[in-house]
C-alpha positions in Angstrom: -80.7 -1.2 79.1 -78.3 1.6 80.7 -79.2 5.4 81.2 -76.5 6.1 78.9 -78.1 4.1 76.2 -81.4 5.5 77.1 -79.8 9.3 76.7 -78.5 8.5 73.6 -81.5 7.2 71.9 -83.9 10.0 73.2 -81.2 12.7 72.5 -79.1 11.5 69.6 -75.8 13.2 71.5 -73.1 11.8 69.8 -70.0 11.0 72.0 -67.3 13.1 72.5 -63.5 11.6 73.2 -60.9 13.6 75.3 -57.9 13.3 76.5 -57.1 14.1 80.4 -55.4 17.7 80.9 -53.0 18.8 83.4 -54.9 21.7 84.3 -58.3 22.5 85.3 -60.6 24.8 83.3 -63.3 27.3 84.2 -64.9 28.7 80.9 -67.3 31.3 80.4 -70.7 32.1 78.7 -71.3 34.7 76.4 -72.9 38.2 77.8 -76.6 38.3 77.0 -77.4 40.0 73.7 -80.4 42.1 74.5 -80.6 45.6 75.5 -80.8 44.8 79.1 -78.5 42.9 81.9 -79.8 39.9 83.4 -81.1 39.1 86.7 -81.9 35.6 88.3 -83.8 34.2 91.5 -83.9 30.8 92.7 -87.4 29.3 93.8 -88.1 25.9 95.8 -91.5 24.8 95.2 -93.9 22.2 96.9 -96.9 20.5 95.1 -99.1 19.5 97.9 -101.6 18.4 95.8 -99.4 15.5 94.4 -98.0 14.3 97.7 -95.5 17.0 98.5 -93.7 16.8 95.1 -90.8 19.4 95.2 -89.2 21.4 92.5 -86.2 23.7 91.8 -86.8 26.4 89.4 -85.0 29.5 88.1 -86.0 32.6 86.9 -84.5 34.7 84.7 -85.3 38.6 83.8 -84.2 42.0 82.7 -82.3 43.1 85.7 -82.2 47.1 86.6 -78.8 49.0 85.3 -76.2 49.7 87.8 -77.5 47.0 90.8 -76.0 43.7 89.4 -75.4 42.4 92.8 -73.4 39.4 92.9 -72.9 36.6 89.9 -75.6 33.8 89.9 -74.0 30.2 90.6 -73.8 28.4 87.2 -74.3 25.0 89.4 -74.3 24.9 93.0 -71.6 22.7 94.3 -73.2 19.3 95.0 -74.7 19.4 91.7 -71.6 20.4 89.8 -69.7 17.5 91.4 -72.4 15.0 90.1 -72.6 16.9 86.8 -68.7 16.2 86.6 -68.9 13.0 88.0 -71.6 11.3 86.1 -73.7 13.7 83.9 -71.1 15.0 81.7 -70.0 11.3 80.5 -72.9 9.1 81.3 -75.7 11.2 80.5 -74.7 13.9 77.9 -71.8 11.6 76.7 -69.3 14.6 76.1 -66.1 12.4 77.5 -64.5 15.2 79.5 -62.2 14.2 81.9 -63.5 14.3 85.6 -61.9 17.1 87.7 -60.9 19.2 85.2 -63.8 21.6 84.4 -64.9 24.1 87.6 -68.8 23.7 86.5 -69.8 25.4 89.8 -67.7 28.5 88.6 -68.7 29.0 85.1 -68.5 32.3 84.3 -72.1 34.2 83.3 -73.1 38.1 83.2 -76.1 37.0 85.4 -76.7 38.9 88.5 -78.3 36.9 91.5 -81.2 38.4 93.0 -80.4 42.0 91.3 -84.0 43.8 91.4 -86.1 43.5 88.2 -86.1 46.2 85.6 -89.4 48.3 86.3 -88.8 50.1 83.2 -89.5 46.7 81.1 -93.2 46.9 82.3 -94.9 43.6 82.6 -93.2 40.7 81.4 -94.6 38.2 78.9 -93.4 34.6 80.0 -91.1 32.0 78.6 -91.2 28.5 80.2 -87.8 26.5 79.6 -87.7 22.7 79.5 -84.3 21.0 79.2 -83.4 17.6 77.4 -83.5 14.5 79.2 -80.0 14.1 81.0 -79.5 17.9 81.3 -80.0 20.3 83.9 -81.8 23.3 84.0 -78.9 25.3 83.4 -77.7 23.6 80.5 -79.1 26.2 78.2 -78.2 29.6 80.1 -76.6 31.3 77.2 -80.0 31.0 75.1 -82.2 31.7 78.6 -80.3 34.8 79.2 -80.7 36.2 75.7 -84.3 36.1 76.3 -84.3 37.4 79.5 -82.3 40.3 78.2 -84.7 41.1 75.3 -87.5 41.8 78.3 -88.8 38.2 79.0 -89.2 36.2 82.1 -87.6 32.9 81.8 -88.6 30.3 84.0 -86.3 27.2 83.9 -87.7 24.0 85.2 -86.0 20.9 87.0 -88.0 17.7 86.8 -86.9 16.0 90.2 -86.4 12.5 89.9 -85.7 12.9 86.2 -83.3 15.8 86.0 -79.7 14.2 86.5 -79.3 16.2 89.7 -81.3 18.4 91.6 -79.7 20.1 94.9 -82.3 21.7 97.4 -81.9 24.5 99.7 -81.2 21.9 102.6 -78.1 20.5 100.8 -80.0 17.1 99.4 -79.0 16.2 96.0 -81.9 14.3 94.1 -80.3 12.1 90.9 -81.8 10.7 88.0 -82.3 6.7 88.5 -84.4 4.3 86.7 -84.8 5.5 83.2 -85.7 3.0 80.4 -86.2 3.6 76.8 -89.7 2.0 77.0 -93.1 3.2 76.3 -94.4 3.3 79.8 -91.1 4.9 81.1 -91.7 7.8 78.2 -95.2 7.9 78.8 -94.8 8.4 82.8 -91.9 10.9 82.3 -93.9 13.3 79.9 -96.8 13.0 82.1 -94.8 14.6 85.1 -93.1 17.1 83.1 -96.5 18.2 81.6 -98.0 18.4 85.5 -94.5 20.1 86.4 -95.1 23.0 83.9 -98.8 23.5 84.7 -97.9 23.5 88.6 -95.2 26.1 88.0 -97.4 28.1 86.0 -100.0 28.3 88.8 -97.0 29.6 91.3 -96.1 32.6 89.1 -98.8 34.9 90.2 -97.3 34.7 93.9 -93.7 35.3 93.1 -92.4 38.4 95.1 -88.5 37.7 94.9 -86.7 40.5 93.2 -89.4 42.7 92.8 -91.4 40.6 90.3 -94.8 40.8 92.0 -97.2 42.3 89.7 -94.6 42.2 86.8 -95.8 38.9 85.4 -97.8 39.1 82.2 -99.8 35.9 82.7 -101.9 37.0 79.0 -98.9 36.2 77.4 -97.1 32.8 77.7 -94.4 30.5 75.2 -92.7 27.6 76.2 -89.6 26.3 74.3 -87.1 23.2 75.2 -84.2 21.3 73.7 -84.4 17.9 72.6 -86.9 15.8 75.5 -87.7 19.4 76.5 -89.0 20.5 73.3 -91.0 17.4 73.3 -92.4 18.8 76.7 -92.7 22.4 75.2 -95.5 20.7 72.2 -97.1 18.1 74.8 -97.7 20.9 77.8 -99.1 23.3 75.1 -101.8 20.5 74.2 -102.4 20.0 77.7 -102.4 23.7 79.0 -104.4 26.2 77.2 -102.9 29.2 79.1 -99.2 28.3 77.1 -100.0 30.5 73.8 -96.8 29.8 71.8 -94.1 26.9 71.7 -90.6 25.9 70.2 -89.0 22.5 69.7 -85.4 22.5 69.1 -84.4 19.1 68.2 -86.5 17.2 70.2 -88.1 13.8 69.0 -91.6 13.1 70.1 -92.1 9.9 70.1 -93.0 7.4 73.2 -90.4 4.5 71.8 -87.2 5.7 71.0 -86.0 2.5 70.3 -88.4 2.2 67.1 -89.1 5.3 65.3 -92.3 6.0 64.0 -93.8 2.8 66.0 -95.6 4.8 68.9 -95.7 8.8 68.2 -96.7 10.8 70.7 -100.3 12.1 71.2 -99.0 15.8 70.2 -97.4 14.3 67.0 -100.6 12.7 65.9 -103.0 15.6 66.8 -100.8 18.5 66.5 -101.4 21.9 67.9 -103.6 25.0 67.1 -101.4 27.7 68.3 -98.0 29.0 66.6 -95.3 26.3 67.1 -91.3 26.6 66.1 -89.6 23.6 65.0 -85.9 23.9 64.7 -83.6 21.0 64.0 -79.9 20.5 63.8 -78.1 19.6 60.8 -76.8 16.0 61.1 -76.1 13.2 58.9 -78.7 12.2 56.1 -81.2 9.8 58.0 -80.1 10.7 61.7 -82.0 14.1 61.9 -85.0 14.4 64.3 -86.3 17.1 61.5 -86.9 14.1 59.1 -88.9 11.8 62.0 -91.8 10.7 61.2 -93.0 12.5 64.8 -92.1 15.7 63.0 -93.6 15.0 60.0 -97.4 13.9 61.8 -97.0 17.1 63.8 -96.5 19.3 61.0 -99.5 17.4 59.0 -102.0 18.0 62.1 -101.0 21.3 63.3 -103.2 24.3 62.1 -101.6 27.3 64.1 -98.7 29.2 62.3 -95.9 26.9 61.9 -92.6 26.9 60.6 -89.9 24.3 60.4 -85.9 25.1 60.1 -82.9 23.6 59.8 -79.8 25.7 61.6 -77.2 24.6 59.1 -73.9 23.5 60.2 -75.2 22.4 63.5 -75.5 19.0 65.7 -78.0 18.3 68.6 -75.7 19.6 71.3 -75.7 23.1 69.5 -78.7 24.2 71.2 -77.4 24.0 74.6 -74.4 25.5 76.4 -72.0 22.7 74.8 -71.9 25.0 71.6 -69.7 27.4 73.2 -68.1 25.9 76.4 -66.8 22.9 74.0 -64.5 25.1 72.0 -63.2 26.7 75.1 -62.3 23.5 76.8 -61.0 22.1 73.4 -57.5 23.9 73.8 -56.8 23.4 77.5 -58.2 19.6 77.5 -56.9 18.5 74.1 -60.2 17.3 72.9 -60.2 15.4 69.6 -61.3 18.6 66.8 -63.4 15.8 65.3 -64.9 14.5 68.3 -66.1 18.2 68.8 -67.3 18.7 65.3 -69.5 15.4 66.0 -71.0 17.1 68.8 -71.5 20.8 68.1 -71.1 20.8 64.2 -69.1 23.0 62.1 -71.1 26.6 62.5 -69.0 29.0 64.1 -69.9 29.2 67.8 -71.0 32.9 68.0 -73.0 32.6 65.1 -74.9 29.6 66.2 -75.8 31.8 69.6 -76.8 34.8 67.6 -78.8 32.8 65.1 -81.0 30.9 68.1 -81.2 34.0 69.8 -82.6 35.8 67.0 -84.9 33.3 65.8 -86.3 32.2 68.7 -86.7 35.7 70.5 -88.3 36.5 67.2 -90.7 33.8 67.4 -92.0 34.9 70.6 -92.0 38.4 70.1 -94.0 38.1 67.2 -96.5 35.7 68.9 -96.4 37.3 72.3 -95.7 40.8 72.0 -97.2 41.4 68.5 -94.1 42.3 66.9 -93.3 42.1 63.2 -91.1 39.2 62.8 -91.3 38.9 59.0 -87.9 37.0 58.9 -89.8 34.1 60.3 -91.6 33.6 57.1 -88.6 34.2 54.8 -85.2 33.6 56.5 -82.7 36.2 56.3 -79.4 35.3 54.4 -77.4 36.7 56.9 -78.2 33.6 59.2 -77.5 30.0 58.4 -81.1 28.7 58.4 -82.8 27.0 55.7 -86.7 26.2 55.8 -88.0 22.8 55.4 -91.7 23.8 55.9 
């Protein structure tokens, strides 16, 4: 079983055809939607209790106005080269012509190592887990929106399972040996959960960007896309420190080749804390929202819960593909039907606003005690349908 097949099964990402273009493209991400500019800093962490396991994580936060600093790179050079040559097509199935997109220089409004905005007070934490075959940068748009709204967002690359992780000394560790089997998926999720708890353990000692003493560890949430959404739920089951979670279109099963055959423990047991499910709007019978794992999780969860569908979306709509593919479609002469298969028909700007509104609103309600009544009765201005 090839890795491409593994990712296709676990992530249900449609293939995207493309025609080679004659010029390189350098698209940009939208600016943050909240009231504050966004800063980011990068940490290299070593877990000595697990044999010296190394992780790279990024911290996004509201930055002080007027002191932006240099732009944070979207990807480092070696990681970007691997993403271009391998990840974009073989793992994510985007079908983009290699050498035509400068992934290391995607433009963002994130300032590297900018000082934290001290007026923001202590920052509640949101952990971010990417999907299988996705680097931790692949949802920077949504992550930046959360940071701009006053959160410390911690994005985690799970070394050995992330498609590419570049370390400060230049080493590049890539994903190898993935198989869509119960033992492999079980090990993958156990590693992700352990990584999550380890990263949480390290946050009190963070001093970069003036964050020391600014982290509110009494208010912790977690979100993720695809396998990362599954991770958010599994980590909540294992670690009581996580108060609320979001699963964006993530299957919660251990045997992706036999839907419903082996549900994840968290799908069988549910959770007793607030949890938001948000799924894509694919063809009937292909939606993760209709999977046995979501039905079982819903039936067994006793905390506050909601099950939303982002109308007009597809699986990759919850990643930066939502805003990058439309910018690449013209220069790279992408097939419009293939683009729709990947990110749906929803206007990209509206897709970004909707995700920001509902994910931020969810954490505002359950980590900050704000109203968030629209989570109970979705607002008609947004393309959201509530299934439960």
